[in-house]
N, C-alpha and C positions, 0 to 999 in steps of 0.2 A: 504494500500500500504506500503510495507516495503522498506527501502532504505539500500544501502550498504555504509558503512562508510569507510573513508580512511584507517583505520587499516585493514579492510577486503580486500580492493582493493590492498593494498601493499602486503598482504599475497599471493594473487593470481598472483601478478606480472602484473596485468591489470590496467594500468594507462593511461590517455591520453598522447599522444606524441606531443610535441611542439618544433618547431625549432625557436630559438631566434636570430640566426645569421642574420645580415642585418636588424634587427628591431631596431628602435630608442631605446636607452638605458634608456629612461625615464621609471620609474617604472609603470606608468599608461599604457604606450604602451605595456610593457611586460605583465601586467595583462590582457590587452585586448586580446593579443595573447593566453594566457592561457585559458581565458574564451571561445574563439572560439574553441580551442582544446577540452575543456571539453564538449561543446555543440555537437561537431562532434562525440566525443567518445560516448556520450549518444545516439545519433541517430544510430550509427553503432551497438550498443549493445542494441537492442530493448527489453531487458528483464526487463526494469523498475527497476532494482536494483541499478542503478547509477543515482543519481540526480545531474545534473551539477550545478543547481542554489544553492543547499544546499552546495555542495562541494566548489563552488566558494566563498560563504559567509564565510565558515569556514576558507578557505585560506586567505581571505581578513582580517578577524579578527586577525589572527596570524601575518599577515604582519603589521598591525597597531601597533603592540606592539614592533616594532624594527626599525632598520635602513635599509639602502639599501642592505647591505650584508645579513641581516636577511631575507629580502624580497626574495632575490635570493634563499636562502636555503629553504624557505618555498615553493616557486614555484617548486623546485626540489623534495620536499616531495610529492606534489600533482600531479605532471606531470613528465613524462620522458622528460627531457629537453636536447636538443642537441644544441650545440653552433656552 
């Protein structure tokens, strides 16, 4: 099974979309919304090229390396975020 990595997803312009307006601003709440969007995106694109668990883990690792502002930037890297 081959997976599509975020660099490939960004090139295609196909990323999960998540709306964070009205969500608790806690970073863990925001992560939960992103994870739901990634799972939904994976189900909608039944081609098995996007692995939501793997993408979430990569995003989570990047978020652990910084502050709240970094977390928001990383979420925008992995998801189409609307506020």
